[in-house]
C-alpha positions in Angstrom: 112.8 106.5 59.2 110.7 109.3 60.6 108.3 108.9 57.7 108.1 105.2 58.3 107.3 105.8 62.0 104.6 108.3 61.1 103.0 105.9 58.6 103.2 103.0 61.1 101.5 105.1 63.7 98.6 106.3 61.6 98.1 103.0 59.8 97.8 101.0 63.0 96.5 103.7 65.4 93.4 101.7 66.2 95.5 98.9 67.6 97.6 101.3 69.6 94.5 102.9 71.0 93.1 99.5 72.0 96.3 98.7 73.7 96.3 102.0 75.6 92.8 101.4 76.8 93.6 97.9 78.0 96.8 99.0 79.7 95.1 101.9 81.6 92.1 99.7 82.6 94.3 97.0 84.0 96.7 99.4 85.7 94.0 101.6 87.3 91.8 98.7 88.4 94.7 96.7 89.7 96.0 99.7 91.6 92.6 100.4 93.2 92.0 96.7 94.2 95.6 96.4 95.3 95.2 99.4 97.5 92.1 97.8 99.2 93.9 94.5 99.7 96.9 96.5 100.9 94.8 97.9 103.7 93.9 94.4 104.8 97.5 93.2 104.7 98.9 96.2 106.5 96.2 95.7 109.2 97.3 92.1 109.6 100.9 93.2 110.0 100.1 95.9 112.5 97.9 93.6 114.8 98.7 94.3 118.4 99.2 91.4 120.7 97.8 92.4 124.1 98.5 90.8 127.5 94.7 90.7 127.9 94.4 88.3 124.9 93.8 84.7 125.7 96.0 81.9 124.2 93.8 81.3 121.2 93.6 84.9 120.2 97.3 85.4 120.6 98.0 82.4 118.3 95.6 83.7 115.7 97.2 87.1 115.7 100.6 85.6 115.4 99.5 83.5 112.5 97.9 86.4 110.7 101.0 88.5 111.1 103.2 85.7 109.8 100.9 85.0 106.8 100.8 88.7 105.8 104.6 89.1 106.2 105.3 85.9 104.2 102.9 86.9 101.4 104.5 90.3 101.1 108.0 89.0 101.0 107.2 86.3 98.5 105.5 88.7 96.1 108.2 91.3 96.4 110.8 88.6 95.9 109.5 87.2 92.6 108.9 88.8 89.2 105.4 89.6 88.2 105.9 87.8 84.9 106.5 84.5 86.8 103.5 85.2 89.0 101.3 85.9 85.9 102.3 82.7 84.1 101.9 80.5 87.2 98.5 81.9 88.3 97.0 82.1 84.8 97.9 78.6 83.8 97.4 77.0 87.2 93.9 78.3 87.7 92.8 78.4 84.1 91.3 74.9 84.2 89.3 75.8 87.3 88.2 79.4 86.5 88.3 79.5 82.7 89.1 83.1 83.1 90.0 85.5 80.3 93.4 87.2 80.0 91.8 90.5 81.0 90.3 89.1 84.3 93.4 87.2 85.1 95.6 90.3 84.4 93.5 92.5 86.8 93.7 89.9 89.5 97.4 89.3 89.0 98.2 93.1 89.1 95.9 93.5 92.2 97.6 90.7 94.1 101.0 91.9 93.2 100.3 95.5 94.0 98.7 94.7 97.3 102.1 93.6 98.7 103.7 96.9 97.9 100.6 98.9 98.9 100.6 97.2 102.3 104.1 98.4 103.1 103.3 101.9 101.8 100.2 102.1 104.0 102.0 100.6 107.0 104.7 103.2 106.6 102.1 105.9 106.4 100.4 104.7 109.6 103.7 104.6 111.4 104.5 108.1 110.3 101.6 109.5 112.3 102.6 110.8 115.7 101.7 108.1 118.3 100.7 110.9 120.6 97.6 111.5 118.5 96.3 108.1 119.2 96.9 108.5 122.9 95.1 111.9 122.8 92.1 110.4 121.0 91.8 107.6 123.5 92.1 110.2 126.3 89.0 112.1 125.1 87.0 108.9 125.0 87.4 107.5 121.5 87.7 103.8 121.1 90.7 102.2 119.3 88.6 101.8 116.2 87.4 105.4 116.2 90.9 106.7 116.8 92.2 104.7 113.9 89.4 105.5 111.5 89.0 109.2 112.3 92.4 110.3 113.3 95.2 107.9 112.2 94.0 106.6 108.8 93.2 109.9 107.1 96.7 111.2 107.9 98.3 107.9 106.9 96.6 107.9 103.5 97.6 111.6 103.0 101.2 110.8 103.9 101.2 107.8 101.6 99.5 109.4 98.6 102.7 110.2 96.6 103.8 106.5 96.9 100.4 105.3 96.0 100.4 107.4 92.9 103.8 106.0 92.0 102.4 102.5 92.2 99.9 103.4 89.5 102.6 104.8 87.3 104.7 101.7 87.7 101.7 99.5 87.0 101.2 101.3 83.7 104.6 100.1 82.6 104.4 96.7 84.3 101.3 95.7 82.3 103.7 95.1 79.4 104.8 91.8 81.0 101.3 90.5 80.8 101.5 89.8 77.1 102.8 86.4 78.3 99.3 85.4 79.2 97.8 86.9 76.0 96.6 90.2 77.3 96.3 92.6 74.4 97.8 95.5 76.1 100.0 98.2 74.5 103.2 96.1 74.1 101.3 93.1 72.8 99.7 95.3 70.1 103.0 96.8 69.3 104.5 93.3 68.8 101.5 92.4 66.6 102.3 95.4 64.4 106.0 94.6 64.3 105.3 91.0 63.4 103.0 92.1 60.5 105.3 94.8 59.1 108.7 93.5 60.1 109.4 97.1 61.3 110.5 96.1 64.9 112.7 99.1 65.7 110.3 101.7 64.3 107.3 100.0 66.1 109.2 99.9 69.4 110.0 103.6 69.1 106.3 104.3 68.8 105.5 102.1 71.8 108.2 103.7 73.9 106.9 107.1 73.0 103.3 106.2 74.0 104.5 104.7 77.3 106.5 107.8 78.0 103.5 110.0 77.2 101.2 108.0 79.5 103.6 108.1 82.5 104.7 111.7 81.9 101.1 112.9 81.9 100.1 110.8 84.9 103.1 112.0 87.0 102.3 115.6 86.2 98.7 115.1 87.2 99.8 113.4 90.4 102.2 116.3 91.1 99.4 118.8 90.8 97.3 116.8 93.3 100.2 116.4 95.7 100.9 120.2 95.6 97.2 120.9 96.2 97.4 118.7 99.3 100.6 120.3 100.4 102.6 117.1 100.1 106.3 116.8 99.1 106.6 115.6 95.5 108.3 112.3 95.3 110.3 110.9 92.3 109.2 107.8 90.6 110.7 104.6 92.1 111.5 101.4 90.3 109.9 98.2 91.2 113.4 96.7 91.4 114.2 98.7 94.5 114.3 96.3 97.4 112.4 97.7 100.1 110.5 100.2 102.0 107.2 99.8 100.5 108.0 100.6 97.0 107.9 98.2 94.2 109.5 95.3 92.8 
């Protein structure tokens, strides 16, 4: 069997490499865009309603908080495979998008919900006294948030942000349902051609393990250099706190 696996790997290595490239591209791009969208969602959830706000402003703030919370709960409560099939097919007639573009958008929208909770937790982990001190020395709310709160929040949230990237590497495998030629898709193509399903899945599993193992070790090095506590990977099936599906 080991000889068969070796032969399958070298014979179809170009397909595996193409799958790896697609997987990493979608996972990395989706994580970055999801992080940016997560900042927006977390900002919406953390909007402060002040007594000085007029009625219209208060209503708008309440609506924004509700919409962000509803989006986050819906995305976290539904499988990414279902989201992918719905979004790809529903908008295909309008956008005529390719599986690659659709996959990046789907992963970004999905990741944003989890990133927003991670960022929100990071912001709330910063001592409120630092904001008060910043306001005391003459900073505006915006300056205090941008210069004092946000840098610390991102630093505190970095381990979980890194975990999201690792989870996305694995989760791209469900995007074969929209025709994305990622690693799992390529593996199934090889298996369908050779009828060596078990051997091919061993190769695919080994590649996924290698990708996630290397990524987690790189993230650990970065976390240690920043003086952060190293966090274990968390499954997307874990219900809450800001960590995935």
